[in-house]
VOGUKOL-862672 format. One record per residue (C-alpha): z, y, x; chain; residue in one letter; residue number from 1. Coordinates in steps of 0.2 Angstrom, whole numbers, plus 5000, padded with zeros to 4 digits. Example, Ala and Ser with C-alpha at 12.3 -4.5 7.8 and 13.67 -1.06 7.14 Angstrom:
+------+-------+------+------+------+-----+
!   up ! north ! east ! unit ! code ! pos !
+------+-------+------+------+------+-----+
! 5039 !  4978 ! 5062 !    A !    A !   1 !
! 5036 !  4995 ! 5068 !    A !    S !   2 !
+------+-------+------+------+------+-----+
% end
This chain:
+------+-------+------+------+------+-----+
!   up ! north ! east ! unit ! code ! pos !
+------+-------+------+------+------+-----+
! 5196 !  4771 ! 4640 !    A !    X !   1 !
! 5195 !  4781 ! 4624 !    A !    X !   2 !
! 5209 !  4792 ! 4617 !    A !    X !   3 !
! 5215 !  4786 ! 4600 !    A !    X !   4 !
! 5215 !  4803 ! 4592 !    A !    X !   5 !
! 5210 !  4820 ! 4600 !    A !    X !   6 !
! 5224 !  4830 ! 4590 !    A !    X !   7 !
! 5242 !  4828 ! 4590 !    A !    X !   8 !
! 5249 !  4816 ! 4578 !    A !    X !   9 !
! 5266 !  4820 ! 4568 !    A !    X !  10 !
! 5276 !  4807 ! 4559 !    A !    X !  11 !
! 5290 !  4811 ! 4548 !    A !    X !  12 !
! 5301 !  4796 ! 4543 !    A !    X !  13 !
! 5309 !  4798 ! 4526 !    A !    X !  14 !
! 5316 !  4780 ! 4525 !    A !    X !  15 !
! 5318 !  4768 ! 4540 !    A !    X !  16 !
! 5322 !  4750 ! 4535 !    A !    X !  17 !
! 5317 !  4742 ! 4551 !    A !    X !  18 !
! 5322 !  4753 ! 4566 !    A !    X !  19 !
! 5320 !  4739 ! 4578 !    A !    X !  20 !
! 5301 !  4738 ! 4575 !    A !    X !  21 !
! 5300 !  4757 ! 4579 !    A !    X !  22 !
! 5310 !  4754 ! 4595 !    A !    X !  23 !
! 5297 !  4740 ! 4600 !    A !    X !  24 !
! 5283 !  4752 ! 4596 !    A !    X !  25 !
! 5291 !  4766 ! 4607 !    A !    X !  26 !
! 5294 !  4753 ! 4621 !    A !    X !  27 !
! 5275 !  4749 ! 4621 !    A !    X !  28 !
! 5270 !  4767 ! 4621 !    A !    X !  29 !
! 5282 !  4770 ! 4636 !    A !    X !  30 !
! 5273 !  4755 ! 4645 !    A !    X !  31 !
! 5257 !  4763 ! 4641 !    A !    X !  32 !
! 5263 !  4780 ! 4648 !    A !    X !  33 !
! 5260 !  4788 ! 4631 !    A !    X !  34 !
! 5269 !  4805 ! 4629 !    A !    X !  35 !
! 5278 !  4808 ! 4613 !    A !    X !  36 !
! 5294 !  4815 ! 4606 !    A !    X !  37 !
! 5307 !  4805 ! 4596 !    A !    X !  38 !
! 5319 !  4816 ! 4586 !    A !    X !  39 !
! 5333 !  4803 ! 4581 !    A !    X !  40 !
! 5320 !  4791 ! 4573 !    A !    X !  41 !
! 5317 !  4804 ! 4560 !    A !    X !  42 !
! 5302 !  4813 ! 4567 !    A !    X !  43 !
! 5289 !  4808 ! 4580 !    A !    X !  44 !
! 5275 !  4818 ! 4588 !    A !    X !  45 !
! 5262 !  4810 ! 4599 !    A !    X !  46 !
! 5252 !  4821 ! 4610 !    A !    X !  47 !
! 5233 !  4820 ! 4606 !    A !    X !  48 !
! 5219 !  4815 ! 4619 !    A !    X !  49 !
! 5229 !  4802 ! 4627 !    A !    X !  50 !
! 5221 !  4785 ! 4633 !    A !    X !  51 !
! 5228 !  4768 ! 4630 !    A !    X !  52 !
! 5224 !  4756 ! 4644 !    A !    X !  53 !
! 5220 !  4737 ! 4642 !    A !    X !  54 !
! 5234 !  4726 ! 4648 !    A !    X !  55 !
! 5237 !  4707 ! 4651 !    A !    X !  56 !
! 5254 !  4704 ! 4646 !    A !    X !  57 !
! 5263 !  4691 ! 4634 !    A !    X !  58 !
! 5268 !  4698 ! 4617 !    A !    X !  59 !
! 5284 !  4691 ! 4611 !    A !    X !  60 !
! 5284 !  4683 ! 4594 !    A !    X !  61 !
! 5297 !  4688 ! 4581 !    A !    X !  62 !
! 5302 !  4680 ! 4564 !    A !    X !  63 !
! 5289 !  4689 ! 4554 !    A !    X !  64 !
! 5275 !  4682 ! 4564 !    A !    X !  65 !
! 5282 !  4664 ! 4562 !    A !    X !  66 !
! 5283 !  4666 ! 4543 !    A !    X !  67 !
! 5264 !  4663 ! 4542 !    A !    X !  68 !
! 5266 !  4646 ! 4549 !    A !    X !  69 !
! 5282 !  4642 ! 4539 !    A !    X !  70 !
! 5273 !  4647 ! 4523 !    A !    X !  71 !
! 5258 !  4636 ! 4527 !    A !    X !  72 !
! 5269 !  4621 ! 4530 !    A !    X !  73 !
! 5278 !  4624 ! 4514 !    A !    X !  74 !
! 5262 !  4625 ! 4504 !    A !    X !  75 !
! 5254 !  4610 ! 4513 !    A !    X !  76 !
! 5270 !  4600 ! 4509 !    A !    X !  77 !
! 5269 !  4605 ! 4491 !    A !    X !  78 !
! 5251 !  4599 ! 4489 !    A !    X !  79 !
+------+-------+------+------+------+-----+
% end
């Protein structure tokens, strides 16, 4: 296991268009046991020196991942 960053990481959010994606990320950080602070989705601080663990778990798909296949189908149909 390797830490992602030895120092703390701070993120200030000025414009959040997709809060659900941030919530998904926070959920995965929680599952990994990563310590961070979340101040009303406007400021995040992730403690440095933490290790991410490998896992074997299905990752749910969302609409944005499906668009690649929809675009490919549309392009192939147009050819």
